[in-house]
N, C-alpha and C positions, 0 to 999 in steps of 0.2 A: 924653536930652533929651525932655521931654514934648511931645506933639502940640499943635496949636493949640487943641484943645478941652479941654485939661487945665490947670487952674490950677497955679501954683507949689507950692501945698500938696498937690498930687496929687488934689484933689477936683474932678472934672469938673463936678459939679452946682453948685459954688459960684460959678462965673462964666459960666454958659451964658447967652448973649444971642442971642435969635433975631431975625433980620432979617425983613422982610416975606416974602421967598422961603421961608425956613425955616418960617414959620407956614403959608404956603400949602401946602407939601409935607406938613406934619404934618396939616393939615386934610384934604387930599386922601386921605391914608392912612386917617384916621378914617372919612371918608365911604365909601371903598372897602370897608373892613372891615365897615361897617354894611350895605352892599349885597352882602356876600359876594363881592366882586370881588377875589379874592386876587391876581390878576395885576397889577391896577392898584395895589393896596396895595404890592406888592413894587416896582413901578416908582417909586412915591413915595419909598419908603425908599432905593432906589438913587440917585435924583436928589438927595435930601437929603444923603446921604453924599458924593456927588461935589461937591455945592455947598459943603459944609463943608471939603473938603480942598483 
Protein backbone atom coordinates (compact mmCIF):
# COMPACT_ATOMS: atom_id res chain seq x y z
CA UNK A 1 0.00 0.00 0.00
CA UNK A 2 1.56 3.35 -0.99
CA UNK A 3 2.14 6.06 1.57
CA UNK A 4 0.22 9.31 1.67
CA UNK A 5 2.77 11.03 -0.55
CA UNK A 6 2.57 8.47 -3.36
CA UNK A 7 -0.05 8.65 -6.08
CA UNK A 8 -1.91 5.50 -7.17
CA UNK A 9 0.27 5.42 -10.30
CA UNK A 10 3.34 5.20 -8.00
CA UNK A 11 4.64 8.62 -9.11
CA UNK A 12 5.03 10.77 -5.97
CA UNK A 13 5.68 13.93 -7.98
CA UNK A 14 2.41 13.71 -9.87
CA UNK A 15 0.19 14.69 -6.93
CA UNK A 16 2.41 16.55 -4.47
CA UNK A 17 0.46 19.41 -2.97
CA UNK A 18 2.24 21.60 -0.46
CA UNK A 19 0.30 23.37 2.26
CA UNK A 20 1.54 26.62 3.81
CA UNK A 21 3.50 24.71 6.46
CA UNK A 22 5.25 22.59 3.82
CA UNK A 23 6.22 25.71 1.89
CA UNK A 24 7.51 27.34 5.08
CA UNK A 25 9.67 24.31 5.97
CA UNK A 26 11.09 24.13 2.42
CA UNK A 27 11.83 27.86 2.41
CA UNK A 28 13.49 27.56 5.82
CA UNK A 29 15.69 24.76 4.54
CA UNK A 30 16.67 26.78 1.47
CA UNK A 31 17.54 29.82 3.58
CA UNK A 32 19.51 27.71 6.06
CA UNK A 33 21.49 26.09 3.26
CA UNK A 34 22.28 29.52 1.80
CA UNK A 35 23.58 30.59 5.21
CA UNK A 36 25.46 27.28 5.57
CA UNK A 37 23.48 26.54 8.71
CA UNK A 38 23.42 22.79 8.16
CA UNK A 39 21.84 22.05 11.54
CA UNK A 40 18.86 24.30 10.87
CA UNK A 41 18.51 22.88 7.34
CA UNK A 42 18.37 19.38 8.82
CA UNK A 43 15.80 20.51 11.38
CA UNK A 44 13.61 21.86 8.57
CA UNK A 45 13.83 18.57 6.65
CA UNK A 46 12.92 16.58 9.77
CA UNK A 47 10.01 18.87 10.59
CA UNK A 48 8.75 18.65 7.02
CA UNK A 49 8.90 14.86 7.04
CA UNK A 50 7.12 14.65 10.40
CA UNK A 51 4.49 17.10 9.20
CA UNK A 52 3.82 15.02 6.09
CA UNK A 53 3.50 11.72 7.97
